[in-house]
MIGUPA-708497 format. One record per residue (C-alpha): residue in one letter; x, y, z. Coordinates in steps of 0.5 Angstrom, whole numbers, plus 500, padded with zeros to 3 digits. Example, Ala and Ser with C-alpha at 12.3 -4.5 7.8 and 13.67 -1.06 7.14 Angstrom:
# MIGUPA-708497
> a_525_491_516
> s_527_498_514
END
This chain:
# MIGUPA-708497
> m_097_894_416
> w_092_899_417
> q_088_895_422
> q_093_896_427
> l_093_904_426
> r_086_904_426
> g_085_901_433
> e_090_906_436
> l_087_912_433
> r_080_911_432
> p_079_912_440
> k_082_919_439
> g_077_921_433
> l_080_918_427
> e_076_913_422
> i_080_910_417
> v_077_908_410
> t_080_904_405
> v_078_904_398
> a_080_899_393
> l_081_902_386
> d_079_896_381
> t_074_896_375
> r_073_888_376
> g_069_890_382
> v_067_886_388
> e_070_879_386
> a_077_881_384
> v_078_885_391
> r_074_880_396
> p_080_875_397
> w_084_881_399
> i_079_884_404
> d_077_877_407
> r_084_876_408
> a_085_882_412
> r_078_882_416
> p_078_889_417
> a_074_892_422
> h_074_899_419
> p_070_901_412
> s_073_898_406
> v_070_899_400
> i_071_898_392
> d_071_903_387
> a_070_900_381
> g_069_906_377
> h_075_909_379
> t_071_915_381
> l_076_917_387
> d_081_918_382
> a_077_923_378
> h_075_927_384
> f_082_927_388
> g_087_927_383
> i_090_920_385
> v_095_917_380
> n_098_912_384
> v_097_907_390
> p_097_907_396
> s_095_914_397
> g_092_918_403
> v_087_923_403
> w_085_927_410
> i_078_930_411
> d_076_933_417
> e_070_932_421
> q_067_938_417
> g_068_934_411
> v_074_939_409
> l_080_936_405
> v_086_938_409
> r_091_934_405
> p_090_932_398
> p_093_925_396
> e_100_923_398
> t_104_917_398
> a_101_913_404
> y_104_907_408
> p_102_905_415
> r_109_902_416
> r_115_900_412
> p_113_895_407
> a_117_889_407
> f_119_889_400
> l_124_895_401
> d_128_890_404
> r_127_884_400
> e_133_880_397
> a_133_877_390
> p_133_869_391
> p_139_866_389
> d_136_862_383
> a_133_869_380
> s_133_871_373
> p_137_877_371
> r_130_881_370
> q_127_878_377
> r_134_881_380
> e_132_888_376
> s_125_888_379
> v_128_887_386
> a_133_892_385
> a_128_897_382
> v_123_896_388
> r_128_897_393
> r_130_904_391
> l_122_906_391
> r_122_912_396
> i_117_911_402
> d_117_914_408
> a_112_911_412
> d_115_913_419
> l_114_921_417
> y_107_919_414
> v_104_916_420
> s_108_921_425
> s_104_927_422
> l_098_923_422
> r_098_922_429
> d_100_929_430
> w_093_931_426
> v_089_926_431
> a_092_929_437
> r_092_937_435
> g_086_937_430
> p_086_944_426
> s_092_946_430
> s_097_941_427
> r_102_944_423
> f_101_938_418
> v_094_941_417
> l_094_945_410
> s_090_952_409
> p_085_951_403
> g_089_955_399
> e_095_950_400
> v_090_944_399
> v_088_948_392
> r_096_949_390
> r_098_942_392
> s_092_939_388
> r_093_936_381
> p_090_941_376
> r_086_937_370
> p_089_941_363
> a_085_939_357
> g_090_933_356
> e_089_930_362
> a_081_931_362
> a_082_927_355
> a_086_922_358
> a_080_921_364
> a_075_920_358
> h_079_915_354
> f_080_911_361
> e_073_911_363
> l_071_909_356
> g_076_903_356
> q_073_901_363
> h_066_902_360
> l_068_897_354
> h_071_892_358
> r_065_892_363
> a_061_891_357
> g_065_885_354
> h_069_888_349
> g_076_888_352
> e_079_888_345
> a_076_895_343
> a_078_898_350
> i_085_897_349
> p_086_903_344
> h_083_907_349
> f_087_905_355
> r_093_906_351
> e_091_913_349
> a_090_914_357
> s_097_912_358
> r_100_916_353
> l_096_923_355
> q_098_922_362
> p_104_917_363
> e_105_919_370
> n_098_916_372
> w_100_909_374
> t_092_907_376
> y_091_908_369
> r_097_903_367
> r_096_898_372
> q_088_897_371
> a_089_896_364
> w_095_891_365
> n_090_887_370
> l_084_887_366
> l_088_883_360
> p_087_875_360
> p_092_871_363
> e_094_868_356
> r_096_876_354
> t_102_880_357
> s_102_887_358
> m_109_887_354
> e_105_884_348
> v_099_888_348
> y_102_895_351
> g_109_894_349
> s_111_895_356
> d_110_893_364
> w_111_896_371
> l_119_895_371
> i_120_898_364
> e_116_904_366
> v_119_905_373
> q_126_904_370
> r_124_910_365
> i_123_915_370
> g_127_912_375
> p_125_908_381
> e_126_914_386
> n_121_918_382
> y_115_913_382
> y_113_916_389
> p_114_923_390
> p_117_925_396
> l_112_927_402
> d_112_934_403
> m_110_935_410
END
């Protein structure tokens, strides 16, 4: 989806870099990159370093950085167009839980048109764009890291290390603690669930899954509204 937007805006000065956050590394992400065949830089962050530096807690998130390397908009929900899943209907033979999942997805709050129009304005107007934030406003909107979130990050990093070292079972308590300490961090939850072997479910190991957690907070709160 980003490919078309990049083709439009790169001649005007914008470069798009897509980053996959996945502890499993290159081979887990390669099929998606190969299928998309991006012309723009497309990299893999196996250590979730981007999360730590920018405060990303969900995907897709966009960060705006100007020509001087200055952050002019911190992470916010970034879709290059309205995703098809917002209009998807449950098939006639869907189970009750599948219907619940479809209903939850359709209630996600995504304003791709607003995001893309503001991006186009920035490309056209540069620093005079009304969507470029002052350094003080960037700091105000950036996520703080109190002691609890710092501890969550440490547990998540330790869980990743243990998993990469082949100690998957030992990693689970640390992933569980990371989500307990920072429950709104969906990158922690999603990564922990994805690292489970196929024969084990997140319900079995963590007592939860995406639908349960989204229903707990309300689908409309999964993505915060764009503050443009």
